[in-house]
C-alpha positions as CSV (number, residue, x, y, z in Angstrom):
1,X,-2.3,-0.3,-3.4
2,X,-2.3,-3.4,-1.1
3,X,1.2,-4.8,-1.1
4,X,2.6,-7.4,-2.2
5,X,5.2,-9.8,-3.1
6,X,6.3,-11.3,-6.5
7,X,8.5,-13.5,-7.6
8,X,9.9,-14.6,-11.0
9,X,12.6,-17.1,-11.6
10,X,15.1,-16.6,-14.4
11,X,17.0,-18.8,-15.7
12,X,20.4,-17.4,-14.9
13,X,22.0,-13.4,-16.3
14,X,21.1,-11.6,-20.2
15,X,23.6,-10.7,-22.5
16,X,24.0,-6.8,-23.3
17,X,22.4,-7.5,-26.2
18,X,19.2,-9.4,-24.7
19,X,18.7,-6.7,-22.0
20,X,18.5,-4.0,-24.8
21,X,16.1,-6.3,-26.4
22,X,14.2,-6.4,-23.0
23,X,14.8,-2.4,-23.0
24,X,13.1,-2.1,-26.6
25,X,10.0,-4.7,-26.0
26,X,8.8,-2.7,-22.6
27,X,9.1,0.7,-24.1
28,X,6.3,-0.7,-26.6
29,X,4.6,-2.2,-24.6
30,X,4.8,1.1,-22.2
31,X,3.7,3.1,-26.0
32,X,1.4,1.0,-27.4
33,X,-0.8,2.0,-24.6
34,X,-0.1,5.0,-23.6
35,X,1.9,5.0,-20.6
36,X,4.8,6.4,-19.0
37,X,7.9,5.7,-16.9
38,X,5.4,5.2,-13.8
39,X,4.7,1.9,-15.1
40,X,8.5,0.8,-15.9
41,X,8.8,-2.1,-13.8
42,X,5.4,-3.6,-14.2
43,X,5.8,-3.1,-18.2
44,X,10.0,-4.8,-18.4
45,X,8.1,-7.9,-15.8
46,X,5.4,-8.7,-18.8
47,X,8.5,-7.7,-21.6
48,X,10.5,-10.6,-20.5
49,X,8.1,-13.4,-19.5
50,X,7.1,-12.2,-23.4
51,X,10.8,-12.6,-24.5
52,X,10.7,-15.7,-22.7
53,X,8.0,-17.9,-24.3
54,X,5.3,-17.2,-22.0
55,X,4.1,-17.1,-17.9
56,X,2.0,-16.4,-15.6
57,X,2.2,-12.5,-13.3
58,X,1.1,-13.0,-10.1
59,X,0.1,-9.6,-9.2
60,X,-1.8,-7.2,-7.0
61,X,-1.6,-4.9,-9.2
62,X,-4.0,-7.0,-12.4
63,X,-5.4,-4.3,-13.6
64,X,-2.3,-2.6,-15.1
65,X,-0.3,-5.6,-15.8
66,X,-3.4,-6.4,-17.5
67,X,-3.2,-3.9,-20.2
68,X,0.1,-4.8,-20.5
69,X,-0.1,-8.9,-20.9
70,X,-2.7,-8.2,-23.1
71,X,-0.2,-7.2,-25.8
72,X,1.9,-9.7,-25.4
73,X,1.9,-13.2,-26.4
74,X,1.5,-16.3,-23.7
75,X,1.6,-13.9,-21.2
76,X,-1.4,-14.8,-18.2
77,X,-2.5,-12.7,-15.1
78,X,-3.3,-14.1,-11.4
79,X,-4.5,-11.8,-9.1
80,X,-3.2,-12.3,-5.8
81,X,-5.8,-9.4,-4.2
82,X,-8.4,-12.1,-4.4
């Protein structure tokens, strides 16, 4: 897999409640595509974007991120490998 740098801009820290919601959403995404912990980081990234109302996720791994993003609202994937 090619190396990529990904930066995420947040709007501050999350509370324990919102962290729990983020974890649940990431788990839902993983379960929906039949994936396990090997895609946990990707799932948390997409879940965070989804819960914030959408985002563009820039990645060198558009296949895996795209599978997860297809289940999220307003989350798009930008392929950095092109």
